[in-house]
C-alpha positions in Angstrom: -27.6 23.6 206.2 -30.6 25.5 207.5 -32.6 24.4 210.5 -35.7 24.3 208.2 -34.1 21.7 206.0 -33.2 19.5 208.9 -36.8 19.6 210.1 -38.0 18.7 206.6 -35.6 15.7 206.6 -37.0 14.3 209.8 -40.6 14.8 208.5 -39.8 12.9 205.4 -38.0 10.2 207.4 -41.1 9.8 209.5 -43.2 9.1 206.4 -40.7 6.5 205.3 -40.7 4.8 208.7 -44.6 4.7 208.5 -44.3 3.0 205.1 -46.6 5.7 203.6 -44.2 7.5 201.3 -45.1 8.6 197.8 -43.5 7.7 194.5 -40.2 6.8 196.2 -41.7 3.9 198.1 -43.7 0.7 197.4 -47.0 0.2 195.7 -49.0 1.7 198.5 -46.8 4.8 198.4 -47.5 5.1 194.6 -51.2 5.7 195.2 -50.7 8.1 198.1 -48.6 11.0 197.0 -48.2 13.7 199.6 -48.8 17.3 199.2 -45.2 18.1 199.9 -44.0 16.1 196.9 -46.6 17.6 194.7 -45.4 21.1 195.3 -41.7 20.2 195.2 -41.8 17.8 192.3 -40.8 18.2 188.7 -44.5 18.3 187.6 -44.1 22.1 187.9 -40.6 22.5 186.8 -41.5 24.2 183.5 -43.3 26.8 185.4 -41.0 27.1 188.4 -37.6 28.6 188.8 -34.8 26.2 189.7 -33.8 26.2 193.4 -32.4 23.8 195.9 -35.3 21.8 197.4 -35.4 20.7 201.0 -33.6 17.5 200.1 -30.7 19.3 198.6 -31.4 18.8 194.9 -32.1 21.3 192.2 -35.8 21.5 191.6 -38.5 23.9 190.7 -40.0 26.2 193.3 -43.7 27.2 192.8 -44.3 30.6 191.1 -48.0 30.1 190.9 -50.7 28.4 192.9 -51.2 24.6 193.1 -54.2 24.9 190.9 -51.8 25.3 187.9 -50.2 21.8 188.4 -49.4 19.9 185.2 -50.6 16.4 184.5 -48.9 13.5 186.5 -45.8 11.9 185.1 -45.6 8.5 183.5 -44.4 5.9 185.9 -41.5 3.5 185.3 -41.7 0.6 187.7 -38.6 -1.0 189.2 -38.4 -4.3 191.2 -36.4 -3.8 194.4 -34.8 -6.8 196.1 -33.6 -6.1 199.6 -32.3 -8.4 202.3 -34.1 -7.0 205.3 -33.6 -10.2 207.4 -31.6 -13.4 207.2 -27.9 -14.1 207.4 -26.9 -10.6 206.3 -29.7 -8.0 206.6 -27.8 -5.4 204.7 -31.0 -4.2 203.0 -31.9 -2.4 206.1 -29.1 0.1 205.5 -29.5 0.1 201.7 -33.2 0.6 201.3 -33.3 4.2 202.6 -30.4 5.1 200.3 -32.1 3.7 197.2 -35.3 5.5 198.1 -33.4 8.7 198.6 -31.7 8.3 195.2 -35.0 7.7 193.4 -36.5 10.7 195.1 -33.7 12.9 194.0 -33.9 11.5 190.4 -37.6 12.2 190.3 -37.0 15.8 191.3 -33.9 16.5 189.3 -34.0 18.9 186.3 -33.2 17.2 183.0 -33.3 13.6 184.2 -36.2 11.5 182.9 -38.4 14.5 182.2 -42.0 13.4 182.2 -41.2 10.2 184.0 -41.0 9.1 187.6 -39.5 6.0 189.0 -41.5 3.8 191.3 -39.7 1.2 193.5 -41.4 -2.0 194.4 -39.3 -3.2 197.3 -39.4 -6.8 198.7 -37.6 -8.7 201.5 -35.5 -11.6 200.2 -34.1 -12.6 203.6 -30.8 -13.2 202.0 -32.3 -16.5 200.6 -31.9 -17.4 197.0 -35.1 -19.4 196.9 -37.2 -16.7 198.5 -35.6 -14.1 196.2 -36.5 -16.0 193.1 -40.1 -16.5 194.4 -40.4 -12.7 195.0 -39.0 -12.0 191.5 -41.6 -14.2 189.8 -44.4 -12.7 191.8 -43.3 -9.2 190.7 -43.0 -10.3 187.1 -46.5 -11.8 187.0 -48.1 -8.9 188.8 -48.9 -5.7 186.8 -47.6 -3.2 186.0 -44.7 -4.2 183.8 -41.4 -3.6 185.4 -38.6 -2.0 183.4 -35.5 -3.2 185.5 -34.4 -4.8 188.8 -32.3 -3.2 191.5 -30.8 -5.7 194.0 -30.1 -7.9 195.6 -27.6 -7.4 198.3 -26.6 -11.0 199.1 -24.9 -12.7 196.3 -26.8 -15.9 197.1 -29.9 -14.0 196.0 -28.5 -12.1 193.2 -27.1 -15.1 191.4 -30.4 -17.0 190.8 -32.4 -13.8 190.2 -29.9 -12.4 187.7 -30.0 -15.7 185.8 -33.8 -15.4 185.7 -34.4 -11.7 185.0 -32.4 -11.8 181.8 -35.0 -14.0 180.2 -37.5 -11.2 180.8 -35.1 -8.8 179.1 -34.6 -6.9 182.4 -31.4 -5.2 183.3 -30.5 -6.1 186.9 -28.3 -3.7 188.9 -26.9 -4.8 192.3 -25.9 -2.3 195.0 -23.7 -4.7 197.1 -23.3 -8.2 195.7 -19.6 -9.0 195.6 -19.4 -12.7 194.5 -16.8 -13.2 191.7 -19.2 -15.7 190.1 -21.4 -12.8 189.0 -18.6 -11.6 186.7 -19.4 -14.5 184.3 -20.9 -12.5 181.4 -22.0 -15.6 179.5 -24.0 -16.7 182.5 -25.3 -13.3 183.7 -25.8 -11.5 180.5 -27.7 -8.4 181.7 -26.2 -8.0 185.1 -24.3 -5.0 186.5 -23.2 -3.9 189.9 -22.1 -0.7 191.5 -20.2 -2.5 194.3 -16.7 -3.8 193.5 -16.6 -7.6 193.5 -14.4 -9.5 195.9 -12.1 -10.5 193.0 -11.3 -6.8 192.2 -10.1 -6.5 195.8 -7.4 -9.1 195.3 -5.1 -6.7 193.4 -5.4 -4.3 196.4 -4.6 -7.1 198.8 -1.5 -8.0 196.7 -0.3 -4.4 196.7 -0.9 -4.2 200.4 1.1 -7.4 201.0 4.0 -6.1 198.8 4.0 -2.7 200.5 4.8 -4.3 203.8 7.1 -7.0 202.4 4.8 -9.8 203.3 5.6 -12.8 201.0 4.1 -15.6 203.0 0.4 -15.7 203.8 -2.3 -18.1 204.8 -5.9 -18.0 203.7 -9.1 -19.1 205.4 -12.6 -18.7 204.0 -16.2 -19.8 204.5 -17.5 -22.3 201.9 -19.8 -19.8 200.2 -19.5 -18.9 196.5 -19.0 -15.3 197.5 -15.8 -16.2 199.4 -14.7 -19.4 197.7 -14.3 -18.0 194.3 -12.5 -14.9 195.4 -10.1 -16.9 197.6 -9.5 -19.5 194.8 -8.6 -16.7 192.5 -6.4 -15.1 195.1 -4.5 -18.3 195.7 -4.1 -18.9 191.9 -2.7 -15.4 191.3 -0.5 -15.3 194.4 2.5 -17.0 192.7 2.5 -14.3 190.0 2.9 -11.7 192.6 5.7 -13.5 194.5 3.4 -14.5 197.3 3.7 -17.9 199.0 0.5 -19.5 200.2 1.5 -21.3 203.4 -1.9 -23.0 203.7 -5.4 -22.4 202.2 -8.1 -23.4 204.7 -11.9 -23.5 204.3 -14.7 -24.4 206.6 -18.5 -24.7 206.6 -19.4 -24.8 210.3 -16.8 -24.6 213.0 -13.5 -23.1 211.9 -11.5 -24.5 214.8 -9.6 -27.1 212.8 -8.8 -24.6 210.0 -7.4 -22.0 212.5 -5.3 -24.8 214.2 -3.9 -25.7 210.8 -2.8 -22.1 210.2 -1.2 -22.1 213.6 0.7 -25.3 212.8 2.0 -23.6 209.6 3.3 -20.7 211.8 1.6 -18.2 209.5 1.5 -14.6 210.7 -0.4 -12.8 207.8 -3.9 -14.3 207.4 -6.4 -13.4 204.7 -9.9 -14.2 205.7 -13.2 -14.2 203.8 -16.3 -15.0 205.8 -19.6 -13.5 207.1 -19.5 -11.8 210.5 -21.2 -14.6 212.4 -18.3 -16.9 211.4 -15.8 -14.2 211.9 -16.7 -14.2 215.6 -15.9 -17.9 215.8 -12.6 -17.5 213.9 -11.4 -14.7 216.1 -12.4 -16.5 219.3 -10.4 -19.5 218.3 -7.6 -17.3 217.2 -7.6 -15.8 220.7 -7.5 -19.2 222.4 -4.6 -20.2 220.2 -2.7 -17.0 220.8 -2.9 -15.9 217.1 -3.4 -12.2 217.8 -1.3 -9.2 218.9 1.8 -7.6 217.5 3.0 -10.6 215.6 -0.2 -11.3 213.6 -2.2 -9.4 210.9 -5.7 -10.4 209.9 -7.0 -9.1 206.5 -10.7 -9.7 206.4 -13.9 -8.8 204.6 -15.0 -5.2 205.1 -18.8 -5.1 205.1 -19.4 -6.2 208.7 -21.7 -4.4 211.1 -19.9 -1.8 213.4 -18.7 -3.5 216.6 -19.7 -6.9 215.0 -17.4 -8.6 217.4 -19.5 -7.5 220.4 -22.6 -9.1 219.0 -23.8 -12.6 219.7 -25.4 -15.3 217.5 -27.3 -18.1 219.0 -26.6 -20.4 216.0 -22.9 -19.7 216.1 -22.2 -19.0 219.7 -18.6 -18.7 221.0 -17.2 -18.9 224.5 -15.0 -15.8 224.5 -15.7 -12.7 226.6 -16.1 -9.3 225.1 -12.6 -8.3 226.3 -11.1 -11.3 224.7 -12.8 -10.6 221.4 -11.6 -7.0 221.6 -8.0 -8.1 222.0 -8.3 -10.7 219.2 -9.8 -8.2 216.7 -7.6 -5.2 217.5 -5.6 -4.1 214.5 -7.2 -6.2 211.8 -7.3 -4.7 208.3 -10.1 -4.8 205.7 -10.1 -4.2 202.0 -13.5 -3.1 200.8 -15.1 -0.8 198.3 -14.8 2.9 199.1 -18.4 3.9 199.7 -17.8 7.6 199.5 -16.1 9.9 197.0 -12.9 11.6 198.0 -13.9 14.6 195.9 -15.4 17.7 197.4 -17.0 18.6 194.1 -20.8 17.6 193.8 -21.4 14.7 191.4 -24.2 14.2 188.9 -26.8 14.3 191.7 -25.8 17.8 192.7 -24.6 16.8 196.2 -21.3 15.8 197.6 -20.6 12.6 199.5 -20.6 14.4 202.8 -24.0 16.1 202.0 -25.4 12.7 201.1 -24.3 11.2 204.5 -25.9 14.1 206.3 -29.1 13.4 204.5 -28.9 9.7 205.1 -28.3 10.1 208.8 -31.2 12.4 209.0 -33.7 10.1 207.4 -32.4 7.0 209.3 -32.0 8.9 212.6 -28.4 7.6 212.6 -29.7 4.1 213.3 -26.6 2.5 211.7 -28.5 -0.6 210.5 -26.6 -3.4 208.9 -25.3 -2.3 205.5 -25.3 1.4 206.2 -21.6 1.6 205.4 -22.5 0.7 201.8 -25.4 3.2 201.6 -23.7 5.4 199.0 -23.7 2.4 196.6 -27.5 2.1 197.0 -27.8 5.8 196.2 -25.6 5.5 193.1 -27.5 2.4 192.0 -30.6 4.5 191.7 -28.8 7.2 189.8 -27.1 4.6 187.5 -30.5 3.2 186.6 -32.0 6.7 186.0 -29.0 7.8 183.8 -29.3 4.6 181.7 -33.0 5.1 181.1 -32.5 8.8 180.4 -29.7 8.2 177.9 -31.8 5.5 176.3 -34.4 8.1 175.3 -31.7 9.9 173.2 -30.8 6.5 171.6 -34.5 6.1 170.6 -34.5 9.4 168.9 -31.0 8.9 167.3 -32.1 5.6 165.8 -35.7 6.6 165.0 -37.0 4.0 167.4 -40.7 4.7 167.6 -41.3 3.2 171.0 -40.9 4.9 174.4 -39.9 3.8 177.8 -43.4 3.2 178.9 -43.9 0.9 176.0 -41.4 -1.6 177.3 -42.5 -5.3 177.4 -40.7 -8.4 178.6 -40.4 -9.6 175.0 -38.8 -6.3 173.6 -35.3 -7.6 172.7 -34.4 -4.4 170.9 -35.1 -2.1 173.7 -33.4 -4.5 176.1 -30.3 -4.4 173.9 -30.3 -0.6 173.9 -30.6 -0.7 177.7 -27.6 -3.1 177.9 -25.4 -1.0 175.6 -26.2 2.2 177.4 -25.6 0.7 180.9 -22.3 -0.7 179.8 -21.1 2.8 178.7 -22.5 4.6 181.7 -20.0 6.7 183.6 -20.6 9.4 186.2 -19.3 10.9 189.4 -21.4 9.5 192.2 -21.3 9.9 196.0 -19.3 6.7 196.2 -16.8 8.0 193.7 -16.4 7.5 189.9 -18.9 4.9 188.6 -18.0 2.9 185.6 -18.4 -0.7 184.5 -16.0 -3.1 182.8 -16.9 -5.7 180.1 -18.2 -8.0 182.8 -20.5 -5.4 184.4 -18.3 -5.0 187.4 -17.7 -1.7 189.1 -14.4 0.0 188.5 -13.8 2.4 191.3 -12.0 3.1 194.5 -11.3 0.7 197.3 -10.5 1.5 200.9 -8.3 0.0 203.4 -9.5 0.2 207.0 -8.0 -0.8 210.3 -9.7 -1.7 213.5 -8.2 0.9 215.9 -9.5 0.8 219.5 -12.7 -1.0 218.4 -13.5 1.3 215.5 -12.8 0.7 211.8 -10.8 3.7 210.5 -9.9 4.3 206.9 -6.1 4.4 206.6 -5.6 4.0 202.8 -7.2 4.3 199.4 -6.7 2.0 196.4 -7.3 3.6 193.0 -8.5 1.2 190.3 -10.7 2.7 187.7 -11.0 2.5 183.9 -10.6 6.3 183.5 -7.0 6.0 184.5 -6.2 3.1 182.1 -6.5 0.5 184.8 -3.5 2.0 186.6 -3.5 0.9 190.2 -2.3 3.0 193.1 -2.2 2.6 196.8 -2.1 5.7 198.9 -1.9 5.9 202.7 -3.7 8.6 204.6 -1.7 10.9 206.8 -4.5 10.9 209.3 -5.5 8.5 210.7 -2.3 6.5 210.1 -2.0 2.8 210.4 -1.2 1.8 214.0 0.9 -1.3 214.8 0.8 -3.0 218.1 4.5 -3.5 218.1 7.4 -1.4 216.9 6.3 -1.7 213.3 4.6 -4.1 210.9 5.1 -7.7 211.9 7.1 -10.1 209.7 5.2 -12.5 207.6 6.6 -15.5 209.3 9.3 -16.4 211.8 12.5 -15.4 210.1 14.5 -18.6 209.7 18.2 -18.0 210.2 20.2 -21.0 209.0 23.2 -21.4 211.3 25.7 -23.8 209.8 27.2 -26.1 212.4 30.9 -26.1 211.6 33.7 -27.5 213.6 35.6 -25.1 215.9 38.8 -24.2 214.1 40.8 -24.4 217.4 39.6 -27.9 218.1 40.4 -29.0 214.6 43.9 -27.6 214.8 44.5 -29.3 218.2 43.3 -32.7 217.1 45.2 -32.3 213.8 48.3 -31.6 215.8 47.8 -34.7 217.9 47.3 -36.7 214.8 50.4 -35.3 213.2 52.4 -36.3 216.3 50.9 -39.8 216.0 51.9 -40.0 212.4 55.5 -38.9 213.3 55.6 -41.6 216.0 54.3 -44.2 213.6 56.9 -43.2 211.0 59.6 -43.4 213.7 58.5 -46.9 214.6 58.4 -47.9 211.0 61.9 -46.7 210.3 63.1 -48.6 213.4 61.3 -51.8 212.3 62.9 -51.6 208.9 66.3 -50.7 210.2 66.6 -53.6 212.7 64.5 -56.1 210.8 67.4 -58.6 210.6 68.1 -58.6 214.3 67.0 -61.9 215.9 64.7 -60.3 218.5 62.9 -58.2 215.9 62.7 -61.0 213.4 61.0 -63.2 216.0 58.1 -60.6 216.2 57.2 -60.9 212.5 58.3 -57.4 211.3 56.2 -57.5 208.1 53.1 -57.8 210.1 54.3 -55.0 212.4 54.7 -52.8 209.3 51.0 -53.4 208.5 50.1 -52.3 212.0 51.9 -49.1 211.5 50.4 -48.5 208.1 46.9 -49.0 209.6 47.8 -46.6 212.4 48.8 -43.9 210.1 45.6 -44.2 208.1 43.6 -43.9 211.3 45.5 -40.7 212.2 44.8 -39.3 208.7 41.1 -40.0 209.1 41.0 -37.8 212.2 42.3 -34.9 210.0 39.9 -35.7 207.2 36.8 -35.8 209.5 37.6 -32.3 210.8 37.7 -30.7 207.3 34.0 -29.7 207.1 32.4 -27.0 204.8 33.5 -24.4 207.3 37.0 -24.9 206.0 36.6 -26.3 202.5 33.9 -26.1 199.7 31.2 -28.7 199.4 32.8 -30.6 196.5 36.1 -31.0 198.4 34.1 -31.9 201.5 32.3 -34.6 199.6 35.6 -36.1 198.4 37.2 -35.8 201.8 34.2 -37.5 203.4 34.6 -40.6 201.2 38.4 -40.6 201.8 37.8 -40.5 205.6 35.5 -43.6 205.4 38.1 -45.5 203.4 41.0 -44.5 205.6 39.3 -45.3 208.8 38.0 -48.6 207.6 41.2 -49.8 205.9 43.3 -48.5 208.7 41.3 -50.6 211.2 41.5 -53.7 209.1 45.3 -53.4 208.6 46.2 -52.6 212.2 43.7 -54.7 214.0 43.8 -57.4 211.4 47.6 -57.8 211.8 47.2 -58.0 215.6 44.3 -60.4 215.3 46.3 -62.7 213.0 49.3 -62.8 215.4 47.0 -63.5 218.3 45.3 -66.2 216.3 48.7 -67.9 215.7 49.4 -68.0 219.4 46.0 -69.4 220.1 46.2 -72.0 217.4 49.5 -73.3 218.7 48.5 -73.5 222.4 45.1 -75.0 221.7 46.4 -77.9 219.6 44.8 -80.7 221.4 46.2 -83.4 219.1 49.8 -82.5 220.2 50.8 -82.3 216.6 53.8 -80.3 215.5 52.4 -77.0 213.8 54.2 -74.4 211.7 52.2 -71.2 210.8 54.3 -68.9 208.6 54.1 -65.1 208.2 52.7 -65.2 204.7 49.7 -67.1 206.0 48.9 -64.4 208.4 49.4 -61.7 205.8 46.9 -63.6 203.6 44.4 -63.4 206.5 45.0 -59.6 206.8 44.6 -59.2 203.0 41.2 -61.0 203.2 40.0 -58.4 205.8 41.1 -55.6 203.6 39.5 -57.2 200.5 36.1 -57.4 202.4 36.4 -53.7 203.3 37.2 -52.7 199.7 34.4 -54.8 198.3 31.8 -53.2 200.7 33.1 -49.7 200.1 33.2 -50.1 196.4 29.7 -51.4 196.3 28.6 -48.5 198.5 30.1 -46.0 196.1 28.5 -47.7 193.1 25.0 -48.3 194.4 24.3 -45.3 196.6 27.4 -43.0 196.9 27.5 -40.7 199.9 26.5 -37.1 199.1 26.5 -33.8 201.0 23.2 -33.6 202.9 22.0 -30.7 205.0 20.3 -31.8 208.2 18.3 -29.3 210.3 18.6 -29.8 214.0 16.3 -28.6 216.8 15.3 -25.0 216.3 15.2 -22.3 218.9 14.1 -18.7 219.2 16.7 -16.0 219.0 17.0 -14.6 222.5 17.6 -11.1 221.0 14.9 -11.2 218.3 11.7 -13.1 219.1 10.7 -13.1 215.4 13.8 -15.0 214.4 14.1 -18.7 214.6 17.6 -20.1 214.5 17.9 -23.4 212.7 21.2 -25.2 213.4 22.1 -27.0 210.2 24.6 -29.8 210.0 26.2 -30.7 206.7 26.8 -34.5 206.7 28.0 -36.9 204.1 25.5 -39.7 203.8 23.8 -41.8 201.2 20.3 -40.7 200.3 18.5 -44.1 200.7 20.8 -47.0 201.5 23.3 -45.4 203.9 22.6 -47.7 206.8 22.5 -50.8 204.7 26.3 -50.4 203.9 27.3 -48.7 207.1 25.5 -51.4 209.0 27.3 -54.1 207.1 30.7 -52.5 207.9 29.8 -52.1 211.6 28.5 -55.7 211.8 31.6 -57.2 210.1 34.0 -55.2 212.2 32.0 -55.8 215.4 32.2 -59.6 214.9 36.0 -59.2 214.3 36.3 -57.3 217.6 34.4 -59.9 219.5 36.4 -62.7 218.1 39.6 -60.8 218.7 38.6 -60.2 222.3 38.0 -63.9 222.7 41.4 -64.8 221.3 43.1 -62.3 223.6 41.3 -63.7 226.6 42.3 -67.3 225.7 45.9 -66.4 225.4 46.1 -64.0 228.3 48.7 -66.3 230.2 51.0 -66.9 227.3 54.5 -65.4 227.4 56.5 -66.6 224.4 60.0 -65.2 223.9 60.0 -66.8 220.5 56.9 -64.7 219.8 58.1 -61.9 222.0 55.2 -59.4 221.5 52.3 -61.8 222.0 51.4 -60.4 225.5 51.4 -56.8 224.2 49.4 -57.7 221.1 46.8 -59.2 223.4 46.7 -56.0 225.5 46.3 -54.0 222.3 43.3 -56.1 221.2 41.7 -55.5 224.6 42.4 -51.8 224.2 40.8 -51.5 220.8 37.8 -53.6 221.7 37.0 -51.5 224.8 37.6 -48.1 223.2 35.5 -49.1 220.2 32.7 -50.2 222.5 32.8 -46.8 224.1 33.4 -44.7 221.0 30.8 -46.0 218.5 27.8 -45.4 220.8 29.1 -41.9 221.7 29.4 -41.1 218.0 25.7 -41.9 217.5 24.4 -40.3 220.7 26.5 -37.1 220.4 26.1 -36.7 216.7 24.2 -33.4 217.0 27.0 -31.9 219.2 29.5 -31.5 216.5 32.4 -30.2 218.5 32.0 -32.6 221.4 31.4 -35.6 219.0 34.5 -34.7 217.0 36.7 -34.3 220.1 35.5 -37.6 221.7 35.8 -39.7 218.6 39.1 -38.2 217.5 40.5 -38.6 221.0 39.4 -42.2 221.2 41.0 -43.0 217.8 44.2 -41.2 218.7 44.4 -42.8 222.2 43.6 -46.3 220.9 46.0 -46.1 218.0 48.9 -44.5 219.9 48.5 -46.9 222.9 48.5 -49.9 220.5 51.7 -49.0 218.6 53.5 -48.0 221.8 52.6 -51.3 223.4 53.9 -53.2 220.4 57.1 -51.3 219.6 58.5 -49.7 222.7 59.4 -53.1 224.2 61.2 -53.9 220.9 63.2 -50.7 221.0 64.2 -51.4 224.6 65.2 -55.1 223.9 66.4 -54.9 220.4 69.9 -56.3 221.4 68.5 -59.0 223.6 69.8 -62.5 222.7 67.4 -65.5 222.9 69.2 -68.6 224.1 68.5 -71.9 222.5 66.1 -74.0 224.5 64.7 -71.0 226.4 62.1 -70.0 223.8 59.3 -70.6 226.3 58.9 -69.2 229.8 55.4 -69.7 231.2 53.4 -71.5 233.8 50.4 -73.5 232.7 49.5 -75.2 235.9 45.8 -75.3 234.9 46.3 -76.4 231.4 46.2 -80.2 231.1 47.2 -80.1 227.5 50.6 -78.5 228.3 51.1 -80.9 231.3 50.3 -83.9 229.1 52.6 -83.0 226.3 55.5 -82.0 228.5 57.5 -78.9 228.6 60.4 -80.1 226.4 58.2 -81.1 223.5 56.2 -77.8 223.6 59.5 -75.9 223.7 60.6 -77.8 220.6 57.4 -77.0 218.8 57.6 -73.4 219.7 61.2 -73.1 218.7 60.6 -74.8 215.4 57.6 -72.6 214.7 59.3 -69.4 215.7 62.6 -70.2 213.8 60.8 -71.2 210.6 58.5 -68.2 210.8 61.1 -65.6 211.5 64.4 -66.9 210.0 63.2 -67.8 206.5 65.7 -65.5 204.9 68.6 -66.9 207.0 67.8 -70.4 206.0 67.7 -69.5 202.4 71.1 -68.0 202.7 72.6 -71.1 204.4 71.3 -73.4 201.7 74.1 -72.1 199.4 76.7 -72.8 202.1 75.4 -76.3 202.6 75.7 -77.0 198.9 79.3 -75.9 198.9 80.2 -78.0 201.9 78.5 -81.0 200.3 80.7 -80.6 197.3 83.9 -80.3 199.4 82.8 -83.4 201.4 82.4 -85.3 198.2 85.9 -84.5 197.1 87.3 -85.4 200.5 85.5 -88.7 200.4 86.9 -89.6 197.0 90.4 -88.8 198.2 89.9 -91.0 201.2 88.7 -93.9 199.3 91.7 -93.8 197.0 94.1 -93.6 200.0 92.3 -96.6 201.6 92.8 -98.8 198.5 96.5 -98.0 198.4 96.9 -98.9 202.1 95.3 -102.3 201.5 98.1 -103.2 199.1 100.7 -102.9 201.9 101.7 -106.1 203.9 100.7 -106.2 207.5 103.5 -105.9 210.0 103.5 -106.9 213.6 105.1 -104.8 216.2 105.5 -105.0 220.0 104.5 -101.8 221.6 104.4 -100.7 225.0 103.7 -103.8 227.1 104.6 -106.2 224.4 101.2 -106.6 222.9 101.2 -107.3 219.2 99.3 -104.9 217.0 99.2 -105.1 213.3 99.0 -102.2 210.9 95.5 -103.3 209.9 94.4 -102.9 213.4 95.9 -99.4 213.5 94.1 -98.6 210.3 90.8 -99.7 211.6 91.3 -97.6 214.7 92.0 -94.5 212.6 88.9 -95.2 210.5 86.7 -95.4 213.6 87.9 -91.9 214.5 86.4 -90.7 211.2 82.8 -90.5 210.0 83.0 -94.2 208.9 81.0 -96.7 210.9 84.1 -98.9 211.9 84.4 -99.9 215.6 87.0 -98.0 217.4 89.7 -100.4 218.6 92.6 -99.3 220.8 95.9 -101.0 220.8 
């Protein structure tokens, strides 16, 4: 570009800065056209040859003198709404671009020949109320306006677009992005050349999919511009396979919202807010450590360059510039692409690069707020001009007698033509291809930028325009490329690695081997007990109850094996069944073994605490009924448990920890337990309480009978020791099982070892003495050997009587079968005795018939035969006095 053209740019920029421009400025400028515009305008284009003017557009160059100028053009007045102050003063960057666009239109060959556009710009201060007031003032101030360009802030565009349609005005915005403006029923004559926030959602979804991010959190400021777009994003996320971890919103201070995102452990965060709130968000994010290589923020893309360095007295933060730099490094933005990627000039005759050169010249590269979107303002002016220009052809095609200058606010037909033409307008602008969908929204290109070393750099382009049948495409630039602070793109969340907590196979095999040995020992004792059950020493120890002890012991050993068969060795269905069997085996095994020992201890206690000194006989079947009662209670509780709330397989997550090899991976130890869903502790607690009371009472009985040594009940001492053993080990084992529950291996080893030790010690105490003394003979009258020096009851009753009671009790209890066998023999002897008695009586009668004879024997004493008979009768079982002769 020539040096002369650069100088002309600065001259024209100076006139804009002074507010004294011509037909491209405000009302004052309309009345003060400069000499430069008169000689370079299209007033002379019929008599001028076409050249490039000093603003880079094709226009006419004077071939004659200025005296031959043609009459002035007809003016078409446009209302301009620009946000030159307020929350987002983006109008500062947009106004020069719109003015430049109108200037190029007014000097372009074949566009609105005979007309010139006049812009009436007004500051709306990004305030909807003020914007509506300005609009009404313009509508009620001559001349008649033919359309509206603006505003930039959606909060201004929404009320003004609802109002302008009642004056039959087409309103065209250059940067309003609120999705609410897509409501065609509400905003019937509204269009925009800036893509709405909602059209950026597809680009965000494709961006998330590209990097494999399936979990995101959202945070937005409670403004319609952001709320509607975020709501639509959250609504559509599920269709794209995206999980929204949390959706946060805020009106003033975003601290709580940022903290909630932190609690959810989100890594990918989509934010929608103005830049003043963005500074607060990122300051809080820095304080909470939500920045760096593990986090990605995707935010709005229309902020002022270096916005994070700026300060706002209304929304002040307490972070330093260096902290803000660290917090914002690497964030991504999705925004409309404000410049065309084509190197071919568009409808205006200039390329995007040429426009930017012109724009920088007239603004002296001031980079005011909104300057990034300046191409949209330029294309907005061209879209308005092309719509009006095409409408002229429509008037001619439909024999419409009115012209553009005849437009009135009540002209519905002309307004309808304007709407139809605008809806079908398509052209190549400096911001890319311009087209509108049925809602008046721009279909065009989007850009993806990344903050790299404090500067936003475009790293990708998203294609989404109607000319390509709505085909969307995401392309990444080769230069500059996206830069990650770590080794690559971060993960969307801490990867959760479920680590099943299964029992060590070696430990299971070891404990199973011990249990197997225990079962073999118990079977050996059982065979011995059955084999020698008729020996007097074994009989005296109640062998049937001993069999129950051994059966309970074997069930306890089996429970050790069942409890070790977890899902690491069997499937879940089998584990569920084995879990229930384990509970039944352990519970019934305890009731059988401990119940039998408890009942035998109770018999000893009952006999030796008989204060009334009554003779007492307690038979084995009575003790077995007591054991059966214990078993029945167990079965009732377990059956009710199974019916009401059966145990099921439940996965329980334990305390998580970071993988020492991969910091993005969280290891979750997961235990698979077999428990009821709701009433587990109701039934388990009932079993524990019932068996706990049994243990306490058993310990009491064992203590009371600790000094008893009864050969008739030869295992009473060892039974007492076994009860002590079980009580103590249960008191240790049950708390350990609860406390060490999360330590699967340790818990299994300790509980299994306690079960094995308690069971093995018990059966050895009961049966080894029997094996050693199986041939021992108990002498009559020596059934009791004990000292009770401190027991008044025993002293009072006397040792012989107590011995008699014990002997009777023991014999009745242990020799029931022998007595039954002797009954038959007694019956036979009674019959023989009856026959002998009858023979004797017959003989006696015969002897009475004999005469008595006297005889001198020995010393001469006389003794009759009767006397001799009486003497022989006394030697028999008859009650006749024995008389010696």
